[in-house]
C-alpha beads as a LAMMPS data file, in Angstrom:
LAMMPS data file: protein, C-alpha beads

153 atoms
152 bonds

1 atom types
1 bond types

-500.0 500.0 xlo xhi
-500.0 500.0 ylo yhi
-500.0 500.0 zlo zhi

Masses

1 110.0

Atoms # bond

1 1 1 479.736 118.460 -192.059
2 1 1 476.440 117.225 -192.651
3 1 1 474.373 117.969 -195.898
4 1 1 470.706 117.240 -196.195
5 1 1 469.063 117.259 -199.614
6 1 1 465.203 117.894 -199.622
7 1 1 463.440 118.079 -202.999
8 1 1 460.500 120.637 -202.971
9 1 1 457.961 120.760 -205.601
10 1 1 457.837 123.868 -207.799
11 1 1 454.428 125.501 -207.580
12 1 1 452.720 128.343 -209.277
13 1 1 450.147 130.821 -208.256
14 1 1 448.024 133.173 -210.146
15 1 1 445.537 135.636 -208.771
16 1 1 443.557 137.752 -210.610
17 1 1 441.252 140.388 -209.294
18 1 1 439.451 143.736 -210.279
19 1 1 437.632 146.377 -208.474
20 1 1 435.734 149.541 -209.532
21 1 1 437.111 152.698 -207.697
22 1 1 434.903 155.713 -207.701
23 1 1 437.871 158.176 -208.544
24 1 1 439.721 158.910 -211.738
25 1 1 442.723 156.891 -212.609
26 1 1 445.376 159.784 -211.468
27 1 1 443.755 159.559 -208.026
28 1 1 443.673 155.716 -207.739
29 1 1 447.197 155.479 -209.029
30 1 1 448.234 157.994 -206.268
31 1 1 446.339 156.154 -203.581
32 1 1 448.035 152.885 -204.615
33 1 1 451.348 154.203 -204.286
34 1 1 450.278 155.502 -200.597
35 1 1 448.585 152.327 -199.780
36 1 1 451.482 150.321 -200.736
37 1 1 453.737 152.501 -199.087
38 1 1 453.485 154.599 -195.846
39 1 1 449.762 153.834 -195.393
40 1 1 450.166 150.119 -195.714
41 1 1 448.422 148.012 -193.221
42 1 1 447.853 144.463 -192.336
43 1 1 444.284 142.907 -192.273
44 1 1 442.829 143.937 -188.810
45 1 1 443.995 147.490 -189.206
46 1 1 447.481 147.116 -187.873
47 1 1 449.780 149.763 -189.652
48 1 1 452.793 148.045 -191.607
49 1 1 454.215 151.183 -193.291
50 1 1 456.437 150.374 -196.305
51 1 1 458.703 152.452 -198.457
52 1 1 457.992 152.431 -202.180
53 1 1 460.493 154.112 -204.441
54 1 1 457.943 155.198 -207.431
55 1 1 460.564 154.821 -210.324
56 1 1 461.937 152.102 -212.480
57 1 1 464.180 149.837 -210.405
58 1 1 463.078 151.500 -207.182
59 1 1 462.753 149.250 -204.133
60 1 1 459.438 148.282 -202.300
61 1 1 460.593 147.307 -198.801
62 1 1 459.756 147.280 -194.926
63 1 1 462.178 149.619 -193.146
64 1 1 462.660 148.492 -189.624
65 1 1 465.280 150.803 -188.696
66 1 1 469.049 150.126 -187.765
67 1 1 469.552 148.983 -191.200
68 1 1 467.185 146.092 -191.053
69 1 1 464.012 145.235 -192.817
70 1 1 462.673 143.187 -195.555
71 1 1 462.843 143.783 -199.416
72 1 1 459.490 142.957 -200.968
73 1 1 460.301 143.805 -204.606
74 1 1 461.499 146.277 -207.189
75 1 1 459.559 148.356 -209.537
76 1 1 459.648 146.654 -212.774
77 1 1 457.354 149.024 -214.808
78 1 1 455.751 152.239 -213.696
79 1 1 453.641 154.571 -216.147
80 1 1 451.350 156.800 -214.152
81 1 1 448.467 156.529 -213.996
82 1 1 447.989 153.482 -216.043
83 1 1 450.386 150.909 -214.910
84 1 1 452.508 149.599 -211.980
85 1 1 454.408 146.267 -211.952
86 1 1 456.493 145.033 -209.049
87 1 1 458.667 141.756 -209.222
88 1 1 460.516 140.361 -206.152
89 1 1 459.967 138.019 -203.098
90 1 1 456.934 140.074 -201.634
91 1 1 456.133 138.452 -198.435
92 1 1 457.787 135.077 -199.295
93 1 1 461.321 134.719 -197.588
94 1 1 462.207 131.622 -199.632
95 1 1 463.022 130.450 -203.232
96 1 1 460.135 132.017 -205.093
97 1 1 459.713 134.726 -207.822
98 1 1 456.573 137.025 -207.857
99 1 1 455.328 139.544 -210.307
100 1 1 452.311 141.685 -209.487
101 1 1 450.733 143.982 -212.021
102 1 1 448.268 146.684 -211.179
103 1 1 446.471 148.263 -214.343
104 1 1 444.185 151.095 -213.985
105 1 1 441.569 151.547 -216.886
106 1 1 439.313 154.513 -216.887
107 1 1 435.696 153.599 -216.783
108 1 1 433.107 156.326 -216.667
109 1 1 434.031 158.865 -214.092
110 1 1 435.912 156.094 -212.185
111 1 1 438.784 153.622 -212.470
112 1 1 438.747 150.017 -213.013
113 1 1 441.721 148.466 -211.221
114 1 1 442.759 144.963 -212.417
115 1 1 445.454 143.185 -210.344
116 1 1 447.456 140.048 -211.587
117 1 1 449.680 138.362 -209.166
118 1 1 451.791 135.437 -210.662
119 1 1 454.338 133.621 -208.646
120 1 1 456.623 130.286 -209.214
121 1 1 458.929 128.624 -206.584
122 1 1 458.546 126.702 -203.197
123 1 1 455.280 128.338 -202.497
124 1 1 454.236 127.514 -198.989
125 1 1 450.850 126.327 -198.298
126 1 1 449.841 129.226 -195.701
127 1 1 450.846 131.656 -198.410
128 1 1 448.653 129.830 -201.028
129 1 1 445.596 129.653 -198.766
130 1 1 446.063 133.300 -197.657
131 1 1 446.895 135.298 -200.836
132 1 1 443.504 135.753 -202.026
133 1 1 442.131 137.254 -198.776
134 1 1 445.359 139.342 -198.553
135 1 1 444.742 140.772 -201.946
136 1 1 441.036 141.429 -201.045
137 1 1 442.106 143.452 -198.055
138 1 1 444.734 145.598 -200.045
139 1 1 442.404 146.294 -202.986
140 1 1 439.444 147.320 -200.483
141 1 1 442.154 149.576 -198.725
142 1 1 443.308 151.206 -201.921
143 1 1 439.681 151.759 -203.082
144 1 1 439.013 153.463 -199.663
145 1 1 442.270 155.619 -200.019
146 1 1 441.439 156.794 -203.580
147 1 1 437.738 157.584 -202.866
148 1 1 438.895 159.661 -199.624
149 1 1 441.155 161.445 -202.003
150 1 1 438.425 162.389 -204.447
151 1 1 436.324 163.670 -201.576
152 1 1 438.954 165.879 -200.260
153 1 1 439.528 167.584 -203.707

Bonds

1 1 1 2
2 1 2 3
3 1 3 4
4 1 4 5
5 1 5 6
6 1 6 7
7 1 7 8
8 1 8 9
9 1 9 10
10 1 10 11
11 1 11 12
12 1 12 13
13 1 13 14
14 1 14 15
15 1 15 16
16 1 16 17
17 1 17 18
18 1 18 19
19 1 19 20
20 1 20 21
21 1 21 22
22 1 22 23
23 1 23 24
24 1 24 25
25 1 25 26
26 1 26 27
27 1 27 28
28 1 28 29
29 1 29 30
30 1 30 31
31 1 31 32
32 1 32 33
33 1 33 34
34 1 34 35
35 1 35 36
36 1 36 37
37 1 37 38
38 1 38 39
39 1 39 40
40 1 40 41
41 1 41 42
42 1 42 43
43 1 43 44
44 1 44 45
45 1 45 46
46 1 46 47
47 1 47 48
48 1 48 49
49 1 49 50
50 1 50 51
51 1 51 52
52 1 52 53
53 1 53 54
54 1 54 55
55 1 55 56
56 1 56 57
57 1 57 58
58 1 58 59
59 1 59 60
60 1 60 61
61 1 61 62
62 1 62 63
63 1 63 64
64 1 64 65
65 1 65 66
66 1 66 67
67 1 67 68
68 1 68 69
69 1 69 70
70 1 70 71
71 1 71 72
72 1 72 73
73 1 73 74
74 1 74 75
75 1 75 76
76 1 76 77
77 1 77 78
78 1 78 79
79 1 79 80
80 1 80 81
81 1 81 82
82 1 82 83
83 1 83 84
84 1 84 85
85 1 85 86
86 1 86 87
87 1 87 88
88 1 88 89
89 1 89 90
90 1 90 91
91 1 91 92
92 1 92 93
93 1 93 94
94 1 94 95
95 1 95 96
96 1 96 97
97 1 97 98
98 1 98 99
99 1 99 100
100 1 100 101
101 1 101 102
102 1 102 103
103 1 103 104
104 1 104 105
105 1 105 106
106 1 106 107
107 1 107 108
108 1 108 109
109 1 109 110
110 1 110 111
111 1 111 112
112 1 112 113
113 1 113 114
114 1 114 115
115 1 115 116
116 1 116 117
117 1 117 118
118 1 118 119
119 1 119 120
120 1 120 121
121 1 121 122
122 1 122 123
123 1 123 124
124 1 124 125
125 1 125 126
126 1 126 127
127 1 127 128
128 1 128 129
129 1 129 130
130 1 130 131
131 1 131 132
132 1 132 133
133 1 133 134
134 1 134 135
135 1 135 136
136 1 136 137
137 1 137 138
138 1 138 139
139 1 139 140
140 1 140 141
141 1 141 142
142 1 142 143
143 1 143 144
144 1 144 145
145 1 145 146
146 1 146 147
147 1 147 148
148 1 148 149
149 1 149 150
150 1 150 151
151 1 151 152
152 1 152 153
């Protein structure tokens, strides 16, 4: 038996973003559940449907069928239509803990969506470099989904 010990530096990550959505908080919240779940897609428009069980302790995961997939996190807090918090590995398949908070605040006839993503662990450079672009894409999609819901009502 050969054992190898490599010491990795523990890193932290903190991303804070906010967008204005021209739809009320209830529609913005529903669109977020849809956009993180079955309507999820990666940058470039490729669908990547996920399952989001919208209750405390519910899972957020990618179901690849045949009992395979990838757990992204668990619902830590859900208070429709004002707050959603998810904790778990997200897209990082290594020793790392993440916490993402989506806070929905009424602003005029629309919603201010504030996102905070914090992580600690052995965060890979490609994840540190790409996470900001990823959140920009996701928030833009959620904005489009919510505003489309408003138009269809």
